[in-house]
N, C-alpha and C positions, 0 to 999 in steps of 0.2 A: 768527727768523732761522734760516737754514740752518744745518746741520752744517758745522765747519769741518774742511778738509782738506790734506794737505802735496801738494806737486805742484812740480815743474820747470818745467811750462809756461808760465807768465807769463814768467820771465826770458828763456826762449828767444824768445817771442815779441817781447817788446821789442826784443830785436836784430833780428829779422826785420822789424820795425817801422821799426825806424830805417834799415836796411839798402834799403829799397824807399823812402825819404825820407819815411816818416810820422811825425807824433809820438804815440809812446806813451802821452805823457803825457795825452792827450785821452781815449784809449780806456780806461785804467787808472782816471781820475776819473768818466768818466760811468758806469762800471761797480761804482762804488763800492771800487775796490781803494785802498790809498794809493798817494801819489806823494812822493817816489820809491820803488821797491820796497823792502823790505830786501834789504842785501848777502848775499849767498850764491846759490847756484844753486838753492836751491827757497824755497816761501813756504807759508805756512798762511794760509788765507781759506775766507770761506762757498762753499759749494757754487752757491748763485745767483750770486753776485757773480763766481766764475769763469766759469760759465756765458755771463754777461753779456758779459765780458772778449773771451772766445772769439767770440764773435757777431761783437763790433762788428769786432776785430780782424781776422776773415774779411771782411767788410765793406770795412775801410780797404785791406786788400790784394787785396782783388777776388781771393780763392780760396777757392770753396766747400766744397771739400776739403780745408781747412786741417788738421785732425786727421790726415787721411792722411799729409800730405806734410812734417808735423813728425818723424814716426819717424826720419827719417833724419838729423836734428838732433841727437838724443840721444846725448853723449858716451858712449863704453863706461866702465862704473862707476858711473851718474849714479844707479842704483837700489841700490847698494852688495848687503849682503848678499842681499837681494831677486833680484837679477840674476846674480849668484857662484853664488848655489847652485844655480840651473839648469843653470850652466855646468859645475859642478863634478860635477855627479849621473853617475850610470854608465849609464842609461836614461834615456828619455823616462817612463817610470812613476814613476821614481826622481824626476827632475825634476820632475813634476806634484806630486807630493806634496809635495816639499821648499818648491815654489814656493807652495801654497795654505796651509801650516804658517807661512810667515813671512811672510806678506802683511802680517799686521799691525805687523810689525817697520817698515815703512815706511808703510803707510796703515791708520789704525782705522777707517775709514768704510766705505769697498768693502770687498766680502766676494767672494774667490774660492773657488771649488769645481771639481773635476773628477770625471767617472765614465766609465764602460763601459758604453754601452746598445746591445746588438746588437753589431755588427761595429764601431761607431764610439766612438774616446775623445772625450770631452765635457768641454771648460775654459771656463767661464762664471764673469761678474762679476755682482753688482749690490750695489744700496743699498739696503737693507731701508727699506720705508716711504716711496719715492722713486719717483714716476712717471718713467721716463725716465732712470734713473740719473743718470749725470753731465752728459746732456749730450749733442748731437749729435756735436759736435765732440771734447771728451773721452773720449766712448764709441769712436768711430772712433780715434782715437788710441791708447788702451789698448789694444784689442781688436789693431789693427795692429801695436802694439807687441809682443805676446806672439806673434802670429804671426811675425813676424821674429824673436824669440828663438829662438822653436821650430825654425823651418826651419835657422838659423843654426848651432844647435846639434847636429845630424845631419849626418851623412859624405854622405849620399845624397840626391836631392834629396825632400821630404816633400810631396805632394798636399793639400792643405786642400779637405774633401769638403760642407762647410758654414758659412757665417759669419751669424750672425741679430745683431739690434740692438733695443734696446727703444725708441729713439727711432721717429718717424715717416719713412718713405721721402722722402730730399730730391726725389725725383723725377729725372726724364731719364733718359737710359740707363745709368747708373751705370759707364761705362766705366771711370773712374779707380778706384772699389770693386775692380772685378775685376781691375785690373793690380795695383795695391799689396797686394791680399789674396790672388790667385793663385788666385780661386774665383768661380765662374760661378753657384752656389747662394745668392743674398744674401736675407736675411729681414727685414724691419722691423717694429716692434710687437709682438715677442717681448715677453715676461715677464724676460728677461734680456738679458745681451752675451754673445755666446762665439763660439766655431770649434770646429769637431770634423775628426779626420782619421780613417783607417783603425785601429783597434786594434791591428793586427797589426803596428804600426811602433811599439806602445810598448815594445818589449824590444830594440832596435835601440841597438847603444852610441852614445855621444855624442862629438862632436869634442875636448873640452876636458876628459873624464872625469879627475877628481881625489879620490878616495877621500878621501885625507889632509885636503884643503880640506873637502872635504863632513862629515867629522865634526868640525871646527872649527866651520864654521857651524851643525850641529846642536846642538853643544854650547853655540854663543852662545844660539841660538836659545831652548834648554830654559831658560835661565838667565834669559831677559828674560821667558819666560813663567811660572815659577815666582816671580819675585818682581816685581810690578807696578814698572813704573819709575815715581818720581817726576816731574810734568809738566815741570818745570825742567830736570833732570837730563836725560829725555828730547828735549829741545828744544836741549840743548848736545850731546848726542849727532848729533844731525842737522844742526845747525850746522856739527860739525867733520867730519861726513863728507862733507858737501858742499864743503870744502873741496879745491883742487887739489893742494896743500902743505899740509903743517901746520907750515911753517915760518912762516905767517902767522897761527899761532893763539895771539895774545899773550893775555894776561889781559883789559887792557883794551879792547882792539879786539873780541873776542868778548863782554865784557859787554856793549859799546854796542849790538852788533847784536841782542841778546837786551833791551834795554831796561832794563838795569843799571848800576849804578858797580861798579867792581873788589870794592869791600868789601861792597855788597849780594850780588853774583852769590857772592862766596865763604861768606857768611853763609847764603843759602839750601841753597846746596850742603851744607855741615855740617850744617842742619838736616835733609837728606835723606839724610844717612849718608855723604857720599863727599865728592870735594874736586875742583877745578880739575884738577889734577895727576893725579888717579887717573883720571877721565874722561879726559884727554888720552892718557895712557897705553894706555888700551882700546881707542880707537881706533887708535893707534899699532901695537898690535899685531894688529890686525884688517888693515890694510893691508901690514902688513908679510908676513901671510903670502900676499896678493895679489901682490905684488912680487915675494917670492921665487918662488913659484911661476909667474911669467910672465917669471923667467930675468932680472929687470932686475939691472945690477952693484950691489954693497954700497953703493960711494961714491956712487951715484944714490938707493939706497933711503935711506941716512943725511939725504941732503940733503933729500927729499920729506917726510920724515918730521919734519925738523926738527932734526936734530943735526949739530952743529959737525963731525964726522968720524965714521969709521967706529968708532972706538975708543970714542966717545961712545955708538954704539948698540950694542956688543957689552955695555959696563956697563950699559945700560939692559936686554937682553936677560937679562942674569944677576940683576940686581934683580927681572926680572918671571917668574924660575925656568920 
């Protein structure tokens, strides 16, 4: 069996299949994914099963460029610290550094790296030991997503000089690739997947630069890197971060999503040296920083974080120190 990875794509695809009048259960079961999919905005599944599911979904939808088209469906914040770390950076250079450092926080299978080669800045992804990396649709989705994030981060237009993929060329005129990626210089069958742009642009200021938020993200990333997170605690963090509102973060419902009873989840977390409340508070603190940075009113923040009112939120802030 191939390495399991976490991804938000299957839930997005299930919604798209339903909207098109297709039965997502057929594609999921044929690919070897569980049905129904686990609750939440992301799932963990073997890369091979995910690759089969994307191919079956693309066929059912009649969309040969499905990976490229899915980027527009990804909601802001779906990738948590991984995403906001880029947005908060002062420059593209800092953003790429932070992007590569925090990649493992969201996905521990694929590797991301960047380099400056001559006059080009190169950002590339690979899955060690796996030919073709994540497969065509996931490769194209991930690189198109990184290109979209990079372009959205800068104030001035950012031309993309080159884009390359490790999977074989799908053939045809590749007009949709050129449109979505904004680049005519495409290569297939490369050793990695990635994109490049003029290195002069590495030090341009970013649209949403926020040094304070960047420091919070770096501190959190260092903590995760210095202290390996036990698997169940990691899955609990990811499940909570995927919730649009933390008022839905009840012990019983979250335990069920993770395949545990409430008592079993509490027992395992205690063995990991933590607790359900502590992990919930950690995720609340992360989201509080982002919501405050976006100028959201305190009343709305309190509701999103699962507090009864602003006073309860302030008491929690005092408790957190």
